[in-house]
N, C-alpha and C positions, 0 to 999 in steps of 0.2 A: 199689364208693365209690372216690368222687374224691380225687387229694391237696389239695382244698380243706375234702371233708369229714374228712378226717382232720385237718387243722390246725383246724375248728372245733369239733371232738369234744376236741382237745385244749385249746383255748380255754374251753370251756365245766366241763372240769374244775378249771380253776383255782378256789378256795377263795374269790374274792371275792364270788362269786354268791349272789345271794339270790333260791334256786330255779335252773332251769336256763333259761337264756337261748336266747331265740327270736334268728335272725344274718336280717339282711337286706342284702343286696349297698347299697352306698353308692356312688354317682356320683361320676365325677371323679377327676381323676390318672390318668397315664399311668405312672405307675413304681410302683406299690405297689398293693395289698390293702387294700380298708377297707369294714368293715361296719358296721352300726348293731345290737348287742345290745340287747335289753328284757329284764329280768327284773321281776319283783315290785318294785323298788327306785327302777327309773325306767329312762333309756336310757344307752347307753352309746356311743363312736366307738373300733372298734375297726382298730387300723392293724397291718397284716403288711407285714414289709420284713425288708430287711437292711443291713450296710454298701455302701455302692458307693467303693469306694476309686479307681476310675476317673473319680468326679464329686465324690471327697474330701468324701466325706457319711459322716458316720461316727454312729450312733443316738445312744450316750452322749449325745454332743454336741448333737443334736435334742433328746433330753428334757431334759436341762438349761435348753436353753434355754426347752422349752416352758413349763416348771416354774416358770423366773424370767419369761416372758411372762405368768402366771398370777397369783404375786405381784403383780406391778406390775399388774393389771387388764384385760391385753390380749390373752388365752385362758384358753379352758375350763382345767380343774385336769387333770392327770394321776392317776390313781387307783391304774395298776401298769404296773410298765415290764419287761422283762429284754429279753437280747438278740435283736433280730428283731420285738418285739412291743410296742406302747403303747398302751392304752387310756384314753380322757380322757371325762370327761362331756360325754352330747351334749346340743348346746347348741340348744333351739328358735329357729331361727334360720335366714331365708333365703340360701343362699352367693349374692353378684352375681355379675349378669351383665356383661356390656363395657357395653349399654347403662346400665346403673344406676349402673355407675361413671363413665358421660360424664355423667349428669343430677346426679350426689352430688359432684360434684369436691371444693368447700368443706368439706363433712361431712367424704371420706376425706384430704385433708391436712391438719384439725386432727388425725385419727387419725396419720397419719404424721408429723407435726411434734410430738406427745405419744409416740410410740414413739423418735423418733430423739432426744429429749430426755431421758425416764425411765429408757430399758430399758442396764441395765447387761451387760456380759461376764459370765455365768455359769459358762463354762470355756474356757481355755485363754488363745490370743492367735489366735486365726483369724481370717484376713482374707480377703475375700473380694475380688481386684480382676479387675475382668471381663476386661480385658486381657491380664493374664497367666494367667485360665482360657483365653481363647481360642490364645495361644499353647502352654498345653499338649492341648489338643485338637489344633490343628494338628499337633504335633508325635506325639502318639498315631495319628490315621489317616495320618501320614506323608507329608503334604501342603502346601506354600506357596501355594497360590492364592491365600488370604485373608490372608497375612503383611503383605502391604507397607498394605494396607486397614487391618487394626488397627492398623499403627503410626503412621499418619495419623489415626483417629480418637481413638485415646489423644492425640494434639499439640492434638488438637482440645479436650482440657480444661484448664478452668480448677485452680486450685488449692483445695477448696472442704476445710474442716477435716472428719476422720473423723468417723463419728457409727455406732454399732449401729443397723445395716439390715435389713431382711428378707430382701430379694436374690430374692424370688418371686412378687410381686406380680400374679398371673393372677387375675381376678377374681373367683372361685370359693374363694379364699385367703381373702376379705374377706366376714364373716357378718353380717348385720342382723337382729336380734330383734323390731324395730320401735322401741324403742328407744335400742339403741347400736350401735356397730359392733365387733366380734370380729376377732384375726388367728389366722389357724390355718396348719400345716405351716412350719415353722422349721428345714427341712434345712438350707439354707444361710444362714442368719443369722450374722452377724460384724461385726467392723469394717467399714466401706468408706466409700465415696463417697455423699452421700445424692442425686447427681445420676442414680445407678445405679437407685435406688426410684422416682424419678419416671419417668424413661425406660422401666422394665420395666412401670411402670404404665401409663404414656401408650401406648407401644406393642404392649403385650396388649390395651389396650380399644380401640385403633384412633381415637385422637384427632384430631379436625382441629385446624389450624392455630391457629385462632380459641381452641378447649378445652386447645390446649398452652400459648398464653399467657396462660390463668383459670388453668391450674394452676401456673404457674412464678410468676404475681404472686401468689395465694395460699400458696405457700409460702415466696417469697424477701420480698414486699412490695416490691421495687424491684432493679434490676439488669439486666444486658443475659446473660441464660444462654442464648439459644433456639441459637444456634448449636449450644454445647457438648451441650444437652439434645437437639440432632438427632443430633448426633452419636454423643450417648450412646443414643439408640434402636436407632442401626445396628448400635452393640455389644453391644446387649440382643440382637436379632433373631441377630445372625452368633451367639452365645453359643449360642442356644435351637436353631438349624439345626447346629452344631457337637456340642453335647450330644445332640440327635437321634442324629447319627451314629454316634457314640459308644455310646449306649445302645444302636443297633442292633446291635453287635459284643457285650453282656454283659446283657443284662435280656432274659431270657424268660419272667418269669414271667406276662406280660400279653401278650393279644393286641391290639398294637400295631404298624402298618406306622411305624417310626421314620423311615426313608428318606421315605415319603412326607411325616410330616410336619416334614421337615429340607426339603423343596420347598417347602411351604407358606412356611417362615421367610425362605428363600431369597427367594423372590419377593418378598414383604413389605419382604424388606432393599433391594432394587432400586428398589422405590418411595420407599425415603427418600432412597437416594444420589443420586436427581436434584434433590433440595434441597439436597445437597453437593459440589457439582463439585470443591471444593478436595482432596474425600478421593480421588477416583477419578482424577483426574490430577495431574503432577507439578507 
């Protein structure tokens, strides 16, 4: 019996089930283990994880945000949580793919605007500042290679009022049930610049210049935000690459080549920087 089998047995022994649940692996994600559990009452998403202090991720905060997001109408209901485990109702919905995101910009922006306007911090005063995160990762890695770039990207940002933001807008963290969109995975949610959510979404989904313009117009209506957005895309990709290198040192639950994933994001970062000569030259 594998360690995963033991974990499943422990989860199956919880008193919340109506009959012994059947588990299926849930694809997606590169740092946590997830399953679909089916019992006589329906389907549930089971998330097995732990605190990641090296990423400033704490599961009590994640659960609190997930519950607040459900109360506000953005996320499925959390039916059970304990340290290292969160069980939510399984939505009959499809995770988006990058192509879906690019085709449905207006609808996704409407979701983002509602989330940024209506969500309130449910616990503490956690702030996500990608530039501070990057500095922390560089310190942890003992590297100064990207320090100057990070500072120049930060200098290209304007002063937008902070919002409560998601901060992990991979396409797969947005679900479509055919009627409406949902959000999942709130590990990094907290106060921050709305520009990060916009740039994180577009960089993860590989937006074209036209699609980036559509995104910014849909969100802001008017104003010149393209340079700041492109710089934030670069900061987001830098953060994803550094996140991967830090993960390689600390996360061993998943069979993931984090170093290779970092190289993919460094390559994408270099593509973005071709549009930002002021970020790479004095």
